[in-house]
C-alpha positions in Angstrom: 32.4 -26.9 -29.9 35.0 -25.4 -32.5 33.7 -22.7 -34.6 34.3 -24.5 -37.9 32.4 -27.7 -36.6 29.5 -25.3 -35.3 29.1 -23.7 -38.7 29.2 -27.1 -40.5 26.2 -28.2 -38.3 24.4 -24.9 -38.6 24.7 -25.0 -42.5 23.4 -28.6 -42.5 20.5 -27.5 -40.3 19.6 -24.5 -42.4 19.8 -26.5 -45.7 17.5 -29.1 -44.0 15.2 -26.1 -43.0 14.9 -25.0 -46.7 13.8 -28.5 -47.6 11.3 -28.9 -44.9 9.2 -25.9 -43.5 8.9 -27.6 -40.1 12.7 -28.7 -39.7 14.7 -28.0 -36.6 17.6 -25.7 -36.7 20.1 -26.1 -33.7 22.7 -23.6 -32.5 24.8 -24.4 -29.5 26.9 -22.1 -27.1 30.3 -23.1 -26.4 33.4 -21.6 -24.6 34.2 -19.7 -27.8 30.5 -18.9 -28.7 28.5 -17.0 -25.9 24.7 -16.6 -25.5 25.1 -13.1 -26.8 27.0 -14.4 -30.0 24.4 -17.0 -30.7 21.6 -14.4 -30.3 23.3 -11.9 -33.0 24.0 -14.9 -35.2 20.3 -15.7 -35.2 19.3 -12.2 -36.0 21.8 -12.1 -38.9 20.8 -15.4 -40.3 17.1 -14.3 -40.3 18.0 -10.9 -41.8 20.3 -12.3 -44.2 17.8 -14.9 -45.4 19.7 -17.8 -44.1 16.8 -18.6 -41.8 13.1 -18.1 -43.0 11.9 -14.8 -41.8 8.3 -16.2 -41.5 9.6 -18.6 -38.9 8.2 -21.7 -40.4 11.1 -23.8 -38.7 11.8 -24.3 -35.0 15.2 -22.8 -33.8 16.8 -24.5 -30.7 19.6 -22.9 -28.8 21.3 -25.4 -26.6 23.0 -23.5 -23.7 26.1 -25.5 -22.5 26.7 -26.5 -19.0 28.5 -24.2 -16.6 28.1 -20.4 -15.7 27.2 -17.9 -18.3 27.9 -14.5 -16.9 25.6 -12.5 -19.1 22.0 -11.4 -19.6 19.7 -12.9 -22.2 17.8 -10.1 -24.3 15.1 -11.6 -26.6 14.1 -8.2 -28.0 14.3 -8.7 -31.9 11.4 -10.1 -34.0 14.0 -12.4 -35.6 14.1 -14.3 -32.3 10.5 -15.4 -32.4 10.1 -19.1 -32.4 13.3 -19.7 -30.7 13.7 -22.1 -27.9 16.6 -21.5 -25.2 17.3 -24.7 -23.7 19.8 -25.5 -21.0 21.7 -28.8 -21.3 21.8 -30.5 -17.7 24.5 -32.5 -16.4 24.3 -35.3 -13.9 26.7 -34.9 -10.9 28.8 -37.5 -9.1 26.1 -37.7 -6.4 23.4 -38.1 -8.9 21.9 -34.7 -8.7 21.2 -32.8 -11.8 22.7 -29.3 -12.4 21.5 -26.7 -14.9 23.4 -24.2 -16.9 23.4 -20.9 -15.1 22.7 -17.6 -16.6 23.9 -15.1 -14.1 23.4 -11.5 -14.0 26.2 -11.2 -11.3 29.6 -9.8 -11.2 32.2 -12.2 -9.5 34.4 -10.9 -6.6 37.7 -12.8 -7.0 39.0 -14.7 -4.0 42.2 -12.9 -3.8 40.5 -9.7 -3.2 39.2 -10.7 0.3 41.3 -9.8 3.2 40.4 -10.1 7.1 38.8 -6.9 8.4 38.2 -7.8 12.2 40.5 -9.2 14.7 38.9 -12.6 14.4 39.1 -12.9 10.8 35.5 -13.7 10.5 34.5 -10.5 8.6 36.2 -10.0 5.3 36.7 -7.0 3.1 37.3 -6.8 -0.7 37.7 -4.0 -3.2 35.1 -3.7 -5.9 37.1 -1.3 -7.9 37.6 -2.2 -11.6 35.3 -5.1 -11.5 32.8 -3.4 -13.8 30.4 -2.6 -10.9 30.0 1.1 -11.7 26.5 1.4 -10.1 26.0 -0.2 -6.7 22.4 0.9 -6.5 21.0 2.6 -3.6 18.6 2.2 -0.5 14.9 3.1 -1.4 11.6 3.9 0.3 8.1 4.0 -0.9 4.4 3.2 -0.2 4.0 0.5 2.4 1.5 -1.5 0.2 2.3 -0.9 -3.3 6.2 -0.7 -3.6 8.9 -3.5 -3.7 11.5 -0.8 -2.5 14.7 -2.4 -3.7 17.5 -1.1 -5.9 20.7 -2.1 -4.0 23.1 -4.7 -5.3 22.8 -7.8 -3.4 25.3 -10.7 -2.6 25.3 -14.5 -3.1 27.8 -17.1 -2.1 27.3 -20.3 -4.2 24.0 -19.3 -5.1 22.9 -18.6 -1.5 21.5 -15.0 -0.9 23.1 -13.0 2.0 21.3 -10.3 4.0 22.2 -6.8 4.4 23.8 -5.9 7.9 21.0 -5.1 10.3 19.9 -5.1 13.9 18.3 -7.1 15.5 19.9 -10.1 13.6 17.7 -12.8 11.9 17.0 -15.6 14.4 18.1 -18.5 12.0 17.8 -21.1 14.9 14.2 -20.3 15.8 12.7 -23.8 15.9 9.3 -22.4 16.3 9.0 -20.8 12.9 8.9 -22.4 9.4 12.4 -23.2 8.4 13.7 -21.1 11.1 13.6 -18.2 8.6 11.9 -15.3 10.4 12.9 -11.7 10.9 13.5 -10.5 14.5 12.3 -6.9 15.2 12.4 -4.6 18.1 9.5 -2.8 19.4 9.1 1.0 19.9 8.3 2.6 23.3 4.6 3.2 24.2 5.2 6.8 25.2 5.4 8.5 21.7 3.1 10.5 19.6 2.1 9.0 16.2 4.7 10.5 13.7 7.7 9.5 11.5 9.8 8.4 14.4 10.0 6.8 17.7 11.9 6.1 20.9 13.8 2.9 22.1 12.1 0.6 24.3 14.6 0.8 27.0 17.0 3.6 28.0 20.8 3.5 27.3 21.6 1.5 30.3 20.5 -1.4 28.1 23.2 -2.2 25.5 20.8 -2.8 22.9 19.4 0.8 23.3 22.9 2.2 23.6 24.1 0.7 20.5 21.6 2.7 18.4 23.7 5.9 19.0 26.5 4.4 16.9 24.2 4.5 14.1 24.5 8.2 13.7 28.0 7.5 12.2 26.8 5.5 9.6 26.8 6.8 6.0 23.2 5.9 5.0 21.2 4.2 7.9 17.7 2.9 7.3 14.8 1.7 9.4 12.7 -1.2 8.4 9.1 -0.7 10.1 5.6 -2.1 10.6 4.6 1.6 11.5 0.7 1.9 11.5 -0.3 -1.7 10.7 0.8 -5.1 11.3 0.1 -6.0 7.5 2.3 -3.3 5.9 5.9 -2.7 6.1 8.4 -0.1 4.6 11.8 1.3 4.6 12.8 4.8 5.4 16.1 6.8 5.7 17.0 7.7 9.2 17.3 11.4 9.5 18.1 11.8 13.3 19.5 9.8 16.2 19.6 11.6 19.5 19.7 10.7 23.3 17.1 12.5 25.1 17.4 13.7 28.6 15.4 10.7 29.9 18.0 8.4 28.6 15.9 7.0 25.8 17.1 7.2 22.2 14.8 8.9 19.7 15.0 7.9 16.0 13.3 10.2 13.3 13.1 9.0 9.7 12.0 10.5 6.2 8.6 9.4 5.2 8.1 11.7 2.2 8.1 8.7 -0.1 5.2 7.0 1.6 6.6 5.1 4.6 4.0 5.0 7.3 4.0 6.8 10.6 4.8 4.9 13.7 2.5 4.0 16.5 3.2 2.8 20.0 4.6 -0.8 20.2 5.4 -0.8 16.3 8.0 -3.4 15.2 11.1 -2.1 13.7 14.7 -2.7 12.9 17.9 -0.9 11.6 19.5 -1.8 8.2 22.3 -1.0 6.0 24.5 -0.6 9.1 28.3 -1.5 8.9 28.6 -1.4 12.6 25.9 -4.1 12.8 27.8 -6.5 10.5 28.3 -9.2 13.2 26.3 -12.4 12.3 27.0 -15.1 9.7 25.3 -14.5 6.3 25.5 -10.6 6.5 27.3 -8.1 4.3 27.6 -4.5 3.7 28.6 -2.4 0.6 30.2 1.0 0.9 29.3 2.8 -2.4 31.7 5.6 -1.9 34.9 3.5 -1.0 33.6 0.8 -3.5 34.2 -2.0 -0.9 32.4 -5.1 0.0 32.4 -6.3 3.7 31.0 -9.7 4.4 30.5 -12.3 7.4 30.4 -15.5 5.2 28.1 -18.2 6.5 31.0 -20.5 6.6 34.9 -19.9 6.0 35.3 -18.6 2.5 37.1 -21.1 0.2 39.0 -20.4 -3.1 36.4 -22.6 -5.0 33.5 -20.5 -3.5 31.6 -18.4 -6.1 31.0 -14.9 -4.7 28.7 -12.8 -6.8 27.4 -9.5 -6.7 23.7 -9.3 -7.7 24.3 -6.7 -10.4 22.2 -6.8 -13.5 19.5 -4.0 -13.5 16.2 -4.7 -15.0 16.1 -8.5 -15.7 18.6 -11.0 -16.2 16.4 -12.6 -18.9 14.1 -10.1 -20.8 11.6 -11.3 -23.2 9.7 -8.3 -24.9 6.9 -7.7 -27.2 9.0 -7.9 -30.2 9.0 -11.6 -30.1 6.5 -14.3 -29.9 6.4 -18.1 -29.2 9.8 -18.3 -27.5 10.6 -20.9 -25.0 13.1 -20.6 -21.9 13.8 -24.0 -20.2 16.2 -25.9 -18.1 18.3 -23.0 -16.9 19.3 -21.5 -13.5 18.8 -17.8 -13.6 20.4 -15.9 -10.8 22.1 -12.9 -9.5 19.8 -10.1 -10.7 19.7 -6.6 -8.9 16.0 -6.6 -9.7 14.3 -9.6 -11.7 15.2 -12.9 -12.9 13.0 -13.4 -15.8 10.6 -10.6 -17.3 8.0 -11.1 -20.1 6.2 -8.1 -21.3 3.6 -8.1 -24.1 5.0 -11.3 -25.9 2.5 -13.8 -27.0 2.9 -17.6 -26.6 5.9 -17.6 -24.3 6.7 -20.9 -22.3 8.9 -20.8 -19.3 9.7 -24.4 -18.2 11.8 -26.1 -15.5 13.7 -22.9 -14.8 15.2 -22.2 -11.5 15.1 -18.4 -10.6 16.8 -17.4 -7.4 19.0 -14.8 -5.7 17.2 -11.7 -7.1 16.7 -8.2 -5.6 12.9 -8.1 -6.5 11.0 -10.7 -8.4 11.6 -14.3 -9.7 9.6 -14.4 -12.8 7.3 -11.7 -14.2 4.7 -11.8 -17.0 2.8 -8.7 -18.0 0.4 -8.9 -20.6 1.8 -12.3 -21.7 -1.2 -13.7 -23.6 -1.2 -17.5 -24.0 1.9 -17.9 -21.6 2.7 -21.3 -20.1 4.8 -21.0 -16.8 5.3 -24.6 -15.8 7.7 -26.7 -13.4 9.8 -23.8 -12.3 11.4 -23.3 -8.8 11.8 -19.7 -7.5 13.1 -18.9 -4.1 15.5 -16.4 -2.3 13.9 -13.4 -4.0 13.6 -9.8 -2.4 9.9 -9.5 -3.4 7.4 -11.6 -5.3 8.0 -15.1 -6.6 6.0 -15.1 -9.7 4.0 -12.2 -11.1 1.5 -13.2 -13.8 -0.9 -10.9 -15.6 -2.8 -11.5 -18.9 -6.2 -10.4 -20.1 -8.3 -7.3 -19.6 -11.6 -7.3 -17.7 -12.9 -4.0 -19.4 -12.8 -5.6 -22.7 -13.2 -9.2 -21.6 -10.0 -10.0 -23.4 -8.8 -13.5 -22.2 -5.3 -13.9 -21.0 -5.3 -17.8 -21.4 -2.0 -18.1 -19.2 -1.4 -21.5 -17.5 0.8 -21.0 -14.3 1.3 -24.7 -13.3 3.2 -27.0 -11.0 5.7 -24.3 -9.8 7.4 -24.4 -6.5 7.7 -20.9 -4.8 9.2 -20.4 -1.4 11.3 -18.0 0.8 10.2 -15.3 -1.1 9.5 -11.6 0.2 13.1 -11.6 1.6 13.5 -7.6 1.4 9.9 -6.3 1.2 7.9 -8.4 3.3 4.2 -7.3 2.9 2.3 -7.4 -0.4 5.0 -9.4 -2.3 3.3 -12.9 -2.7 4.6 -16.1 -3.9 2.2 -15.8 -6.8 0.7 -12.6 -7.8 -2.2 -12.9 -10.3 -4.5 -10.7 -12.5 -6.3 -11.0 -15.7 -9.0 -12.7 -17.3 -9.5 -16.5 -18.0 -6.1 -17.7 -16.6 -5.5 -20.9 -14.7 -3.2 -21.5 -11.7 -2.9 -25.2 -11.2 -0.8 -27.6 -9.0 1.4 -24.8 -7.6 3.2 -25.1 -4.2 3.7 -21.9 -2.3 5.3 -21.8 1.1 7.1 -19.7 3.8 5.5 -16.4 3.3 5.8 -13.6 5.7 2.5 -12.1 4.2 0.4 -13.5 1.3 1.3 -16.8 -0.5 -1.2 -15.6 -3.4 -2.5 -12.2 -4.0 -4.4 -10.5 -6.9 -7.4 -9.3 -8.5 -9.5 -6.4 -7.2 -7.7 -3.1 -6.7 -4.4 -4.9 -7.4 -5.4 -6.0 -11.0 -8.3 -7.4 -13.0 -9.6 -10.7 -11.7 -12.4 -12.3 -14.0 -13.0 -16.1 -14.7 -9.7 -17.3 -13.2 -9.4 -20.7 -11.9 -7.1 -21.7 -8.9 -7.0 -25.5 -8.4 -5.0 -28.2 -6.6 -2.5 -25.6 -5.2 -0.8 -26.1 -1.8 -0.2 -23.0 0.3 1.6 -23.5 3.7 3.2 -21.3 6.2 1.7 -18.1 5.0 1.2 -14.8 6.9 3.8 -15.8 9.7 4.9 -12.3 10.2 1.7 -10.3 9.6 -1.8 -9.9 10.8 -5.2 -9.0 9.4 -4.0 -10.9 6.3 -4.7 -13.8 4.0 -2.8 -16.7 2.8 -4.9 -16.2 -0.5 -5.9 -12.5 -0.6 -8.1 -10.4 -2.8 -9.5 -6.9 -2.1 -12.5 -5.1 -3.5 -11.5 -1.6 -2.7 -11.5 1.1 -5.3 -14.7 0.2 -6.9 -13.6 -3.3 -7.8 -15.9 -5.5 -5.5 -18.6 -6.4 -8.0 -16.5 -6.2 -11.3 -14.2 -9.2 -10.3 -16.6 -12.3 -11.1 -16.6 -15.8 -12.0 -13.5 -16.9 -10.0 -13.1 -20.3 -8.8 -10.9 -21.6 -5.9 -11.2 -25.2 -5.8 -9.3 -28.2 -4.4 -6.6 -26.4 -2.8 -4.8 -27.1 0.4 -4.0 -24.5 3.1 -1.5 -25.6 5.9 -0.6 -23.4 9.0 -1.8 -20.1 7.9 -1.3 -17.9 11.0 0.9 -15.3 12.8 3.9 -16.8 14.6 6.3 -13.8 14.7 4.1 -11.6 17.1 2.3 -8.6 16.7 2.9 -4.8 17.2 0.3 -2.2 16.7 -2.9 -4.2 16.3 -4.6 -7.5 17.3 -6.3 -9.2 14.4 -6.4 -12.7 12.7 -4.8 -14.3 9.7 -7.2 -16.1 7.3 -6.4 -18.8 4.7 -8.8 -17.3 2.3 -9.6 -13.7 2.6 -12.0 -12.0 0.4 -11.8 -8.5 1.7 -13.8 -5.4 1.3 -16.9 -6.9 -0.3 -15.2 -8.9 -3.0 -17.9 -11.0 -4.6 -18.9 -13.9 -6.9 -16.4 -16.4 -5.8 -16.9 -20.2 -5.8 -14.7 -21.6 -3.0 -15.3 -25.4 -3.0 -13.5 -28.7 -2.1 -10.6 -27.1 -0.3 -9.1 -28.5 2.8 -7.8 -26.2 5.6 -5.6 -27.6 8.3 -4.2 -25.8 11.5 -5.1 -22.2 10.3 -6.3 -19.5 12.6 -9.5 -18.8 10.2 -10.4 -20.9 7.5 -12.4 -18.6 5.0 -13.3 -14.8 5.5 -15.7 -12.9 3.5 -15.8 -9.0 4.0 -19.5 -8.9 3.0 -19.7 -9.3 -0.6 -22.3 -11.1 -2.9 -22.9 -14.3 -4.4 -19.8 -16.0 -2.7 -20.5 -19.6 -2.5 -18.4 -21.6 0.1 -19.3 -25.2 -0.1 -18.0 -28.8 0.4 -14.8 -27.7 2.1 -13.0 -29.6 5.0 -11.8 -27.7 8.0 -9.3 -29.7 10.5 -8.3 -28.1 13.7 -9.1 -24.6 12.3 -9.9 -22.1 15.2 -12.7 -20.3 13.2 -14.2 -22.1 10.2 -15.8 -19.0 8.6 -15.6 -15.3 9.6 -18.4 -13.1 8.0 -17.2 -9.4 8.4 -20.3 -7.8 7.2 -18.6 -4.6 5.8 -21.2 -3.6 3.3 -23.7 -2.9 6.1 -21.4 -1.3 8.4 -18.3 1.1 7.8 -18.0 0.2 4.2 -21.6 1.0 3.3 -20.8 4.2 1.5 -19.0 2.3 -1.3 -22.0 0.6 -2.3 -25.2 2.3 -1.1 -25.1 5.5 0.9 -23.7 8.5 -1.0 -22.6 6.1 -3.8 -24.3 7.2 -7.2 -21.2 7.7 -9.7 -21.4 5.6 -12.7 -18.0 5.6 -13.8 -15.1 2.9 -14.5 -13.7 1.6 -11.1 -10.4 3.1 -9.8 -8.9 5.9 -7.9 -7.9 8.3 -10.8 -9.8 11.2 -12.2 -12.7 9.9 -14.3 -13.0 6.8 -12.2 -15.0 5.8 -9.1 -14.7 3.8 -5.8 -18.3 3.3 -5.8 -18.6 -0.5 -6.5 -22.3 -0.4 -7.5 -21.8 2.4 -9.9 -18.7 0.7 -11.3 -20.7 -2.5 -11.9 -23.5 -0.5 -13.7 -20.9 1.3 -16.0 -19.2 -1.9 -16.9 -22.4 -3.7 -17.9 -24.0 -0.6 -19.6 -21.2 1.7 -20.9 -17.9 -0.2 -20.9 -16.3 -1.4 -24.3 -17.6 -4.9 -23.5 -20.8 -4.0 -22.1 -23.0 -6.4 -24.0 -20.7 -9.1 -22.8 -20.8 -8.1 -19.3 -24.6 -7.7 -19.3 -24.9 -11.2 -21.0 -22.9 -13.1 -18.5 -24.1 -11.3 -15.4 -27.3 -9.4 -15.8 -27.5 -8.8 -12.2 -25.0 -6.1 -12.4 -27.5 -3.8 -14.1 -29.7 -3.6 -10.9 -27.1 -4.2 -8.2 -27.7 -1.0 -6.4 -31.4 -1.8 -5.9 -31.1 -5.5 -4.9 -30.3 -6.0 -1.2 -27.7 -3.2 -1.3 -24.8 -3.7 1.0 -26.0 -7.0 2.2 -24.2 -10.4 1.7 -26.8 -11.3 -0.7 -27.1 -14.6 -2.5 -24.0 -16.0 -0.6 -23.9 -19.4 1.0 -22.0 -21.6 3.5 -23.1 -24.9 2.9 -22.1 -28.6 3.1 -18.9 -28.1 4.8 -17.4 -30.4 7.4 -15.1 -29.5 10.3 -13.3 -31.1 13.2 -11.3 -30.1 16.4 -11.1 -26.5 17.6 -8.1 -24.4 18.3 -7.9 -22.4 21.6 -11.7 -22.8 22.2 -12.6 -20.4 19.4 -15.9 -20.1 17.9 -16.5 -22.2 14.8 -18.3 -19.4 12.8 -18.1 -15.6 13.5 -20.2 -12.7 12.3 -23.4 -14.7 11.5 -25.8 -12.3 10.0 -28.4 -12.2 12.8 -25.9 -12.7 15.6 -27.3 -16.1 16.4 -25.5 -19.0 18.2 -22.1 -19.9 17.3 -22.9 -22.6 14.7 -25.1 -20.3 12.9 -28.0 -22.9 12.9 -30.7 -20.1 12.8 -29.2 -17.7 10.4 -30.5 -19.1 7.0 -32.6 -16.4 5.1 -34.1 -14.6 8.1 -34.9 -11.0 8.1 -34.4 -10.6 4.4 -30.6 -11.1 4.3 -30.4 -13.7 1.4 -27.4 -15.5 3.1 -27.8 -19.1 3.5 -26.1 -21.3 6.0 -26.9 -24.9 6.2 -25.7 -28.7 6.1 -22.4 -28.0 7.8 -21.3 -31.0 9.8 -19.2 -31.0 13.0 -17.3 -34.1 13.3 -16.0 -33.7 16.7 -12.4 -34.2 17.6 -10.2 -34.9 14.7 -8.7 -38.4 14.4 
């Protein structure tokens, strides 16, 4: 739109706004007016009085079709009550395309030249493109950290992977979408330390190739070292061939990477010499050069983008409120796609967020946010992270996370990077579809974040935990003193499909659960859910007042697993030696004693009266069947079929027969099991 016509429309809109306090003011981007230009114009118009500083109008910004190579920063009070809306177009084939907001830097076609004799691998100089910081490989804690800072690469919006060995087996028909990593295993003859030996000696080409990595500038290892439920990256410090012909690799674990046990799964990464498979790339930071093996021969019309924008491509801060982002395709961020922090009343609707190094959409302290109808995929860590509300004060978050489709997340850090991370108070998660997850599909609450009176309803979780064990499709953990202060949560009318490990194990043998309430997590209502083809349906690690009722289990190996932790190895966090009355947590002045934390919350916390009123049992919890799975029940569920002849119920309180028919209320347990119906073979 020509600038003079734009200004004419704007002036008419502003005039209307002055006549009508609820009038709509429309701005529109164009080839000559960028997203950043419109942002600056709105701020100028509000500060100059052209727009009402009290925001009694509604400002709409129409983002024109095509690719906008820019970030969007909504970080000024004048930008409150603005709606940033993409204008979709209908393609010739009938599909719909959204305007693209890209945090990337394009690598021109004419920069690519053949690098190998076959012409399959291409090289391009990145000099003078504005890519002054190409990021770096990072390490970190195997549970908490995302561990990603390196610039990524997409071709036509499809994310490529950093050169590695072993290669990803994209043709494996036994796994979800053929999308699964391939790992090698370490030798069994090693001490537990930050290193390992190859499984075979150098007579095996796959062992001999490891010696070439010593010539790489910054080789890294990715490893499930101590557990099959936690992975990490670490810098390789030494590669040597021993007298026995086996190759030994040592790595730096000072940033928190786990040690290595025999048979652990691992792979090498960030290796130019292993750039040998379609879909791989490598960036040489010193040379400022890109090496890439395109999935298909590169064409002049292909869009090759470095995932460059640090932070978030779209950033919404606490300086604004009541803003909307809708109908745009957000891509090519080095870290996050959309980040909302402390902003009230934000709406993110019908957005596609993909091709990012860490997370797709993040909300922190976003009271009253609505995240609806979005598609998130091909991200390095979590799909959506949503947090609002504070348990200690019972401040409500009032978030609504609804009808989003999240899949193929955790493409970089595999474990503890769920499709949807949740935390807070009084939030709802409804109608979401989460699938193809190497670890958790949904994760939150407990020692990951507050979890009080949240509702999870009508969600579909499929193909979760395929690369991990001792894991949950839906997982929450009561460690750190949080077992009894996450209360009133409801998991209702959800569907769980194919939650099991399919990639194999390394250092441990354990099950995967569709629903996993770990470490005595308590006071959950799990009702009217359906479990299909899962290794374990529901799992409670002890805990209190967990009601599991009216669920349907179809071809599930173990219907329910009671791992009675509170009366065994985890007893000292609730009874024995557990007398501290402090807030929950791991820091100084806090306690990992769950009974003491519950007493503190209902007696001395800032909202103690509210806690005691809602849950008076917290005041005497240490003297009421301490450590037992008290007041919990497993009732009126139906199940059919069996997988691999496994028991239908495991861990019955009294060690009774497999169907727990004699377990109800005996020997003072206060755990009721009854009314469950076996239907025989599934039809």
